[in-house]
C-alpha positions, -999 to 999 in steps of 0.1 A, spaced: 0 1 1 10 36 -7 12 56 23 15 93 23 30 113 52 14 147 59 -3 158 92 -15 121 92 -7 90 74 -32 77 44 -27 43 28 -41 38 -4 -51 5 -17 -45 15 -53 -59 40 -79 -69 45 -114 -48 62 -140 -60 77 -173 -34 72 -199 -32 84 -236 -27 56 -262 -4 61 -292 -33 65 -315 -49 94 -297 -72 73 -276 -73 66 -237 -73 37 -215 -78 33 -178 -52 15 -156 -60 0 -123 -28 0 -103 -24 -15 -69 -9 2 -37 26 -11 -49 22 5 -84 15 -30 -99 -10 -30 -130 -40 -48 -118 -63 -41 -150 -65 -24 -183 -97 -9 -198 -108 -10 -234 -97 19 -256 -119 50 -253 -117 77 -281 -121 105 -258 -113 118 -222 -150 120 -218 -158 85 -228 -129 74 -204 -144 92 -175 -177 74 -180 -156 43 -181 -143 50 -146 -179 53 -133 -186 19 -148 -155 5 -132 -162 17 -99 -199 4 -102 -189 -31 -111 -159 -34 -86 -183 -22 -59 -215 -43 -68 -205 -68 -96 -204 -106 -90 -174 -126 -94 -177 -154 -121 -153 -180 -133 -148 -185 -169 -127 -202 -193 -95 -197 -213 -116 -198 -245 -137 -167 -232 -104 -148 -225 -92 -157 -261 -126 -143 -274 -123 -111 -254 -88 -105 -265 -98 -108 -301 -124 -84 -299 -103 -57 -284 -83 -41 -315 -46 -28 -302 
């Protein structure tokens, strides 16, 4: 966990980062408290779309169910997302 010392210590489990892609789009990175990549969003064409994506990520992270899936499902999802 990242801890920032000011008047008091604040520990953060992680954060979301909005990054520009080489083709002019944006992605959202989910990074843990030790700066390790935990998740990568789809590509958004604008910052406004990415901000909406952050809201969706927060909703899913807070209320979404955990499901198990197969390697085939992963492969299909990776094929659908252009790099």
